[in-house]
Structures are given as structure tokens and as C-alpha cells.
C-alpha positions in Angstrom: 50.7 35.9 94.3 47.2 34.9 95.7 45.5 37.4 93.4 46.0 34.9 90.5 44.2 32.2 92.4 41.5 34.4 94.0 38.7 33.6 91.5 39.4 29.8 91.8 39.6 30.0 95.5 36.3 31.9 95.7 34.6 29.3 93.5 36.0 26.4 95.6 35.1 28.0 98.9 31.5 28.7 97.7 31.2 25.1 96.6 32.5 23.7 99.9 30.4 25.9 102.1 27.2 25.3 100.1 27.8 21.6 99.9 28.4 21.3 103.7 25.4 23.4 104.5 23.1 21.4 102.2 24.4 18.1 103.4 23.9 19.1 107.0 20.4 20.3 106.2 19.6 17.0 104.5 21.0 15.0 107.4 18.8 17.1 109.8 15.8 16.2 107.6 16.7 12.5 107.6 17.1 12.5 111.4 13.4 13.2 111.6 12.7 9.8 110.1 15.1 7.7 112.2 13.6 4.3 112.9 10.2 5.3 111.5 10.4 4.0 108.0 11.4 5.6 104.7 11.5 9.4 104.5 8.6 11.2 102.9 10.6 12.4 99.8 11.6 8.8 99.0 8.1 7.6 99.5 6.8 10.3 97.2 9.4 9.2 94.6 8.2 5.6 94.9 4.6 6.6 94.2 5.7 8.2 91.0 7.7 5.1 90.0 4.8 2.9 90.8 2.5 5.1 88.7 4.8 4.9 85.7 5.4 1.1 86.0 1.6 0.5 86.2 1.2 2.8 83.2 3.7 0.7 81.3 1.9 -2.5 82.1 4.0 -3.7 85.0 1.5 -4.0 87.9 3.3 -2.4 90.9 2.7 -1.6 94.5 4.8 -0.5 97.4 5.3 -2.8 100.4 6.7 -1.2 103.5 9.4 -3.0 105.5 10.0 -2.8 109.2 10.2 0.9 110.3 13.7 0.4 111.8 14.9 -0.9 108.4 13.9 2.4 106.7 13.1 0.7 103.4 10.1 -0.1 101.2 9.9 -2.8 98.6 8.7 -2.7 95.0 6.3 -5.5 94.3 6.3 -5.6 90.5 4.5 -8.1 88.2 3.9 -10.5 91.1 7.4 -10.5 92.7 9.6 -8.4 95.0 12.1 -6.9 92.6 13.9 -4.2 94.5 13.8 -2.1 97.6 13.9 1.6 98.0 16.3 3.1 100.6 17.1 6.8 101.2 20.1 6.7 98.9 17.9 5.9 95.9 16.2 9.3 96.0 19.2 11.1 94.4 19.0 14.0 96.8 22.7 13.6 97.5 23.3 13.9 93.8 21.1 16.9 93.6 23.0 18.6 96.4 26.3 18.0 94.6 24.7 19.5 91.4 23.4 22.6 93.2 26.7 23.2 95.1 28.6 23.1 91.8 26.1 25.4 89.9 26.0 27.9 92.8 29.8 27.9 93.0 29.7 29.6 89.6 27.0 32.0 90.7 25.5 34.2 87.9 22.6 36.0 89.5 19.0 35.1 89.0 19.7 32.6 86.2 21.6 30.5 88.7 18.3 29.9 90.6 16.4 29.2 87.4 19.0 26.7 86.1 19.3 25.1 89.6 15.5 24.6 89.8 15.2 23.3 86.3 18.2 21.0 86.9 16.7 19.6 90.0 13.5 18.8 88.2 15.4 17.2 85.3 17.4 15.1 87.8 14.3 14.0 89.6 12.7 12.9 86.3 15.8 11.1 85.3 15.9 9.4 88.7 12.3 8.3 88.4 13.0 6.9 85.0 16.2 5.3 86.2 14.3 3.4 89.0 11.5 2.4 86.6 14.2 1.1 84.2 16.0 -0.8 86.8 12.8 -2.5 88.1 11.8 -3.5 84.6 15.3 -4.8 83.9 15.0 -6.9 87.0 11.6 -8.3 86.0 12.5 -9.0 82.4 16.2 -9.9 82.7 17.1 -10.7 86.3 20.5 -12.0 85.3 21.6 -8.4 84.5 20.2 -6.9 87.8 23.7 -6.5 89.4 25.2 -4.9 86.4 22.2 -2.6 86.0 22.1 -1.6 89.6 25.9 -1.1 90.1 27.0 0.3 86.8 24.4 1.1 84.1 21.8 3.0 86.1 24.2 5.0 88.3 25.9 6.1 85.1 22.6 7.5 83.9 22.1 9.7 86.9 25.7 10.8 87.3 26.0 11.3 83.5 22.9 13.6 83.7 24.6 15.6 86.4 27.8 16.0 84.4 25.8 16.9 81.3 23.9 19.6 83.2 27.2 20.9 84.6 28.7 21.2 81.2 25.6 23.0 79.9 25.9 25.4 82.9 29.5 26.1 82.4 29.5 26.4 78.6 26.3 28.4 78.1 25.9 30.4 81.3 28.7 30.6 83.8 31.7 31.2 81.6 30.0 32.9 78.7 32.0 35.8 77.3 30.4 39.2 77.6 29.3 40.6 74.2 31.4 43.5 73.0 29.7 46.3 71.1 31.4 47.1 67.7 32.4 50.6 67.0 
């Protein structure tokens, strides 16, 4: 009876184990920054957002908050528009993405697709934060809708799209049969 479910159970078990291990590893990383300000990955992400906003003509700089607040503010076009917290760095989304991709392990191409997917998600996240900051500067009345609905849909939609690509073109691809 369980033989019918064995492939699904293997995939599910791989997903759960990898997800838990990655989340615990990430939490261990975050614990190193407790009460000392924003973590280094989030700060690195902010520098990229600042660079692009300045490139687009929105003068930007980062203003650190109190270390115990673990946040840094975006000062864009002469005003404080948003703040960066750990959750904005999309690492939790990347962990979810990787756990899913590796649940359908397909050898070396899994590592390649995982790495390229992480890079794509990082770029999407940088552009998402830039877009949100510009929206807040240009149309502050839409900031809540943008922050709560539109921009999360962009990052989660990117994850789903990458998952669909992984499943359709790599993980469940039918093996080619040679003709006689």
C-alpha cells in the first residue's frame, strides 16, 4: 500500500528536512546580530537598493536606527520613506524556494537551477524594494497597498514561476525514448 505513496513521501520528507535545516541555519546566523543592528546580508541588500535609487535619480542614503531595533531607514529624496528589517531581505523566501527545488532533486542541475534561482530572487527583491521606495516617494497614498499586497505578490509570484519552470522543464521531464 505504501509503495504507491513512496515517491511522494520521499519528496515531502526531503522538503521538510531541508526546510527545517535551512531555517535553523538562518536563525543561527541571525542570532549573531541580536541587539547589534541589521544583519550584514540585509545591509548589503540595502546598499544595492541605494545604488539603484541614486542611479534612477532618487537621492538615497541609509540611516541606521538603534542597534536594539535591528532596522535601518531609507532616506530617499529628502524624506524617510521606509525601513529595512531582516524580513525584507527575502532569505526566508529563498529558503522555501531551495527546499522545494531540492525536494525534486535531479543531480547537478538542481544546484545550478538553485543558484540561478537565488540570484534571480535576489535581483527581484532589490527591484521590489526600489519600486516600493519610489512608490512611497511618488504616491504615498498607495504605500500600504504596495507594501502589503503588490510588492509581496512580485516576490512570491517570482518563486512560483521559478517552481513551475523547475517542475515543467527539469524535475518531471519525461526521459527520451530511442526509436527503433
